[in-house]
C-alpha positions in Angstrom: -53.1 6.7 -44.8 -49.9 7.6 -46.6 -49.8 6.3 -50.2 -46.5 4.6 -49.6 -47.9 2.5 -46.8 -50.9 1.6 -48.9 -48.6 0.4 -51.6 -46.5 -1.7 -49.2 -49.6 -3.4 -47.8 -50.9 -4.1 -51.3 -47.6 -5.6 -52.3 -47.6 -7.9 -49.2 -51.0 -9.2 -50.2 -50.1 -9.8 -53.8 -46.9 -11.6 -52.9 -48.5 -14.1 -50.6 -51.3 -14.8 -53.0 -48.9 -15.5 -55.8 -46.2 -18.1 -56.3 -44.1 -18.7 -53.2 -45.2 -15.6 -51.3 -43.3 -13.7 -54.1 -40.0 -15.4 -53.7 -38.5 -18.4 -55.5 -38.3 -21.7 -53.7 -35.0 -22.1 -51.9 -32.6 -25.0 -52.5 -33.4 -27.9 -50.1 -30.6 -29.2 -47.9 -32.1 -32.6 -47.2 -35.2 -33.6 -45.2 -38.9 -33.9 -46.1 -40.3 -30.4 -45.5 -42.2 -28.9 -48.5 -41.7 -25.1 -49.0 -45.1 -23.3 -49.1 -43.8 -19.8 -49.7 -42.8 -16.5 -48.2 -43.6 -12.8 -48.7 -40.2 -11.8 -47.2 -41.7 -11.0 -43.8 -41.5 -13.0 -40.6 -44.3 -15.4 -40.0 -45.8 -14.7 -36.6 -48.7 -17.2 -36.3 -50.0 -20.3 -38.0 -53.5 -21.7 -37.3 -54.7 -24.8 -39.1 -58.5 -25.5 -38.9 -59.5 -28.5 -36.6 -62.6 -29.3 -38.8 -61.2 -28.6 -42.2 -57.6 -29.9 -42.5 -57.0 -28.0 -45.7 -57.8 -24.6 -44.2 -54.9 -22.7 -42.7 -54.5 -19.1 -41.5 -51.2 -17.4 -41.2 -50.0 -13.9 -40.3 -46.8 -12.0 -41.0 -44.9 -9.2 -39.4 -45.1 -5.5 -40.2 -46.5 -4.3 -42.2 -48.5 -7.1 -40.8 -51.3 -8.9 -42.5 -53.3 -12.2 -42.5 -53.6 -14.9 -45.1 -55.8 -17.9 -45.6 -55.5 -21.1 -47.6 -58.3 -23.5 -48.3 -56.2 -26.2 -50.0 -53.4 -27.1 -47.5 -51.1 -24.3 -48.7 -51.3 -24.8 -52.4 -52.7 -21.3 -52.9 -53.4 -18.4 -50.6 -55.6 -15.3 -50.4 -55.5 -12.2 -48.3 -57.7 -12.5 -45.2 -57.1 -9.2 -43.4 -60.4 -7.9 -44.8 -61.3 -4.7 -43.0 -58.8 -5.0 -40.2 -57.3 -1.6 -39.3 -54.2 -0.7 -41.2 -51.1 0.7 -39.6 -50.1 4.4 -39.9 -46.7 5.9 -40.7 -44.2 5.4 -37.9 -46.0 2.3 -36.5 -45.3 -1.4 -36.5 -48.4 -3.6 -37.2 -48.6 -7.3 -36.6 -51.3 -9.9 -36.0 -51.0 -12.6 -33.3 -52.2 -14.9 -32.0 -54.5 -16.8 -34.4 -57.2 -19.3 -33.4 -59.8 -21.1 -35.6 -63.2 -22.3 -34.4 -63.1 -26.1 -33.9 -66.3 -26.6 -35.9 -66.5 -23.7 -38.4 -63.3 -23.0 -40.4 -64.6 -19.6 -41.6 -64.7 -18.4 -38.0 -61.4 -17.3 -36.6 -59.8 -14.9 -34.0 -56.8 -12.8 -34.4 -54.9 -10.4 -32.2 -54.3 -6.9 -33.8 -51.3 -5.1 -32.4 -49.9 -1.7 -33.3 -46.7 -0.5 -31.7 -44.8 2.8 -31.7 -41.3 3.6 -30.7 -40.6 6.3 -28.0 -41.7 9.0 -27.5 -45.0 7.7 -28.9 -44.9 4.2 -27.2 -48.0 5.1 -25.1 -50.0 5.0 -28.3 -49.4 1.2 -28.7 -52.4 -1.0 -28.2 -53.8 -4.4 -28.8 -57.2 -5.7 -29.6 -58.9 -9.0 -30.4 -60.9 -9.4 -33.7 -63.2 -12.1 -35.0 -64.2 -13.1 -38.5 -67.2 -15.2 -39.5 -66.5 -15.3 -43.2 -63.0 -16.5 -43.6 -61.3 -13.2 -43.3 -63.4 -11.0 -45.6 -64.6 -8.9 -42.7 -63.6 -8.7 -39.0 -65.4 -7.4 -35.9 -63.6 -5.9 -32.8 -64.3 -7.8 -29.6 -63.3 -5.1 -27.2 -60.7 -7.3 -25.5 -57.0 -7.2 -25.2 -55.1 -9.5 -27.6 -53.4 -12.6 -26.1 -53.4 -16.4 -26.4 -56.8 -17.9 -27.2 -58.1 -21.4 -26.6 -61.6 -22.5 -27.6 -63.8 -25.1 -26.0 -63.8 -28.0 -28.5 -67.3 -29.2 -27.4 -68.9 -25.7 -27.3 -67.0 -23.3 -29.5 -69.1 -20.3 -28.2 -66.9 -20.5 -25.1 -63.4 -19.3 -25.4 -60.6 -18.1 -23.1 -58.3 -15.2 -23.6 -54.9 -14.7 -21.8 -55.0 -11.0 -21.5 -52.4 -8.9 -19.7 -54.5 -8.4 -16.5 -55.5 -12.0 -16.4 -57.6 -14.7 -18.1 -61.0 -13.9 -19.4 -63.9 -16.2 -20.5 -66.5 -15.5 -23.2 -69.6 -17.6 -23.6 -70.9 -15.9 -26.7 -68.0 -16.1 -29.1 -66.2 -13.1 -27.8 -69.1 -10.6 -27.8 -68.9 -10.2 -24.0 -66.2 -11.2 -21.4 -65.9 -12.1 -17.7 -63.6 -9.9 -15.6 -60.0 -11.2 -15.6 -59.0 -13.9 -13.2 -55.9 -16.1 -12.8 -52.4 -15.3 -13.8 -51.6 -12.1 -15.8 -49.4 -12.2 -18.9 -50.2 -15.7 -20.0 -48.1 -16.8 -22.9 -50.0 -20.0 -23.8 -53.2 -21.8 -22.8 -54.4 -25.5 -22.9 -57.8 -27.0 -22.5 -58.8 -30.6 -21.6 -60.6 -31.9 -24.8 -62.6 -34.5 -22.8 -63.4 -32.2 -19.8 -63.2 -28.5 -21.0 -63.7 -27.3 -17.4 -60.0 -28.1 -16.9 -57.7 -25.3 -18.2 -54.0 -24.7 -17.9 -52.0 -21.5 -18.4 -48.3 -20.9 -18.9 -47.6 -17.4 -17.6 -44.6 -15.2 -18.0 -44.3 -14.2 -14.3 -45.9 -17.0 -12.4 -45.2 -20.4 -14.2 -48.1 -22.9 -14.6 -51.6 -22.4 -13.2 -54.6 -24.6 -13.4 -58.4 -24.1 -13.3 -61.0 -26.9 -12.7 -64.1 -24.7 -13.0 -64.0 -23.1 -16.5 -61.6 -20.4 -15.5 -63.5 -19.0 -12.6 -60.7 -19.7 -10.1 -57.0 -20.6 -10.6 -54.4 -22.2 -8.5 -50.6 -22.3 -8.9 -49.4 -25.6 -10.5 -45.7 -25.5 -10.7 -44.7 -28.1 -8.1 -41.5 -29.8 -9.4 -40.6 -26.8 -11.5 -40.2 -24.2 -8.7 -38.0 -26.2 -6.3 -40.7 -26.2 -3.6 -41.6 -22.6 -4.1 -38.0 -21.3 -3.8 -37.8 -20.1 -7.4 -39.8 -17.5 -9.4 -40.9 -19.4 -12.5 -41.7 -18.3 -16.0 -43.6 -20.6 -18.4 -44.0 -19.8 -22.0 -45.6 -22.9 -23.7 -47.9 -25.7 -22.5 -49.5 -28.6 -24.3 -51.9 -31.4 -23.3 -52.0 -35.0 -24.5 -55.4 -35.3 -26.2 -55.4 -39.1 -25.7 -54.4 -38.9 -22.0 -55.4 -35.4 -20.7 -53.6 -36.0 -17.3 -50.3 -35.7 -19.2 -49.1 -32.3 -20.1 -45.8 -30.7 -21.2 -44.5 -27.2 -20.4 -41.6 -25.1 -21.3 -40.6 -23.4 -18.0 -37.7 -22.3 -16.0 -36.3 -19.5 -13.7 -37.8 -16.1 -14.4 -34.4 -14.6 -13.9 -32.8 -16.8 -16.6 -34.7 -17.4 -19.8 -31.8 -19.4 -21.3 -32.4 -22.1 -18.6 -35.9 -22.8 -19.8 -36.4 -26.6 -19.9 -39.1 -29.1 -20.8 -41.2 -30.5 -18.0 -43.8 -33.3 -17.9 -46.7 -34.1 -15.6 -48.8 -37.2 -15.5 -51.2 -36.1 -12.8 -52.9 -33.0 -14.3 -50.2 -30.6 -13.2 -50.1 -31.6 -9.5 -46.4 -32.4 -9.9 -43.9 -32.0 -12.7 -40.5 -33.6 -13.6 -37.9 -32.4 -16.1 -37.4 -34.3 -19.3 -33.6 -34.9 -19.6 -33.5 -36.7 -23.0 -33.4 -33.5 -25.1 -30.1 -31.8 -26.1 -29.1 -28.7 -24.0 -30.8 -25.5 -25.0 -33.7 -23.2 -24.4 -37.2 -24.7 -25.0 -39.2 -22.4 -27.2 -42.4 -24.3 -27.8 -44.1 -27.7 -27.2 -47.1 -29.3 -28.9 -48.7 -32.8 -28.8 -50.4 -34.6 -31.7 -53.0 -37.3 -31.5 -51.9 -40.5 -33.1 -50.8 -44.1 -32.5 -48.6 -43.5 -30.7 -49.0 -39.9 -29.6 -46.3 -37.6 -30.9 -44.7 -34.8 -28.8 -42.9 -32.0 -30.7 -40.5 -29.6 -29.1 -38.7 -26.6 -30.5 -35.4 -26.2 -28.9 -32.9 -23.3 -29.2 -29.5 -25.1 -29.3 -26.0 -23.9 -30.1 -26.6 -24.9 -33.7 -29.8 -22.8 -34.0 -33.3 -23.8 -33.3 -34.1 -27.5 -33.8 -37.4 -29.3 -34.0 -37.5 -32.6 -32.1 -40.2 -35.4 -32.1 -40.9 -38.1 -29.5 -43.1 -41.1 -29.8 -42.6 -42.4 -26.3 -43.9 -39.4 -24.2 -40.5 -37.7 -24.1 -38.3 -40.6 -23.1 -36.4 -40.3 -26.4 -36.3 -37.8 -29.2 -35.5 -37.6 -33.0 -34.3 -34.4 -34.7 -36.8 -33.8 -37.5 -35.6 -30.3 -38.5 -34.4 -31.6 -41.8 -34.2 -28.9 -44.4 -35.9 -26.3 -42.3 -32.7 -24.5 -41.2 -33.7 -22.7 -38.0 -37.4 -22.8 -37.3 -39.1 -20.0 -35.4 -42.4 -21.6 -34.6 -44.6 -24.6 -35.6 -48.1 -25.9 -35.2 -49.8 -29.3 -35.7 -52.9 -29.6 -37.8 -55.6 -30.7 -35.4 -57.7 -32.1 -38.2 -54.8 -34.1 -39.6 -52.4 -34.6 -36.7 -49.7 -36.2 -38.9 -49.2 -32.8 -40.7 -47.0 -30.1 -39.1 -46.5 -26.6 -40.3 -43.3 -24.7 -39.5 -42.0 -21.2 -40.0 -38.5 -20.1 -40.6 -36.8 -16.9 -41.9 -37.1 -18.4 -45.4 -40.9 -18.9 -45.2 -43.6 -21.4 -44.4 -43.0 -25.2 -44.7 -45.1 -28.3 -44.1 -44.5 -32.1 -43.7 -46.6 -35.2 -43.0 -45.1 -37.6 -40.5 -46.0 -41.3 -40.3 -48.6 -42.5 -37.8 -46.4 -45.5 -36.9 -43.0 -45.3 -35.3 -41.3 -47.6 -37.8 -42.4 -45.7 -40.9 -40.2 -43.0 -42.6 -41.6 -39.5 -42.8 -43.3 -38.5 -46.1 -43.8 -35.2 -47.8 -47.3 -33.7 -47.5 -49.7 -33.5 -50.5 -48.9 -29.9 -51.1 -46.9 -27.9 -53.6 -45.2 -24.5 -53.6 -47.6 -21.6 -54.1 -49.2 -21.5 -57.5 -51.3 -19.0 -59.2 
């Protein structure tokens, strides 16, 4: 590897492990989000652990790398281990990230290396697994894509690869042939009945499986105007308290700017649009367990990306962007559903929302990165 690239990767590790990813904390403009830091690179994935709320994995763009925190973001260490490094002329990034529901030291990451023409054919993607918190990684001989893990049996996981969705029953060592929609952008699993799976696909909208991914059926009724529209879906989330309720970001494949938020209350048999959100393109949707259940939606508006929160299943929304500026992605902590992590061009942020509708939001028990 060229010495210049080795130096740049080493600097990226040292920046994130130090104070504020290597940058000073920016001035806050109101709101209750705590700045966790930045290494000057775009954050591409965030994966909090379901069983250890203080454990978080994050990855950044090229030269891409992976980081891990064991104390809710107060400090970080490099977790790229022996993942392959990039080479001169390539762009390396790591996404998605997924953490084992029971074992926080077991995680999965997509390794992606890209080249510009005339070397674009050298680009490739591969899924890796760590069993020791990122000290070492093993290739799983599978294409990188969205991953969802069976919460009752973490040895079973599903991968949205480009040719279709694949299942592994041994933690990623072996895989079934692809089935269902190709080019899935997001996957959701029923936490009470993991046989039920849902996929949001770039070229075919929403699909559903009721037999652990063996077979899939289209499930975009209400989004596709009776089959007259070609649908693209990019994000899907299931209500953990009522798994028949799901939310999806979807719209005409020919017009990404028209992507809207839809809701189903009958396990994706039918969908209806949610009209209470401001106009804009829906980027991401997630649901947090709580009393009441909280739905979060990232919406690209004329004023930039805004994060909205609903406590009544999407009937009304509150803008909770606060001091984030324009967030690019977010994730809820499964082990602490009141805590949300969000990424912006300025870095990584976190906040803890109330569990009751009448309470004001509060800052999380975290601090900017410290040595």
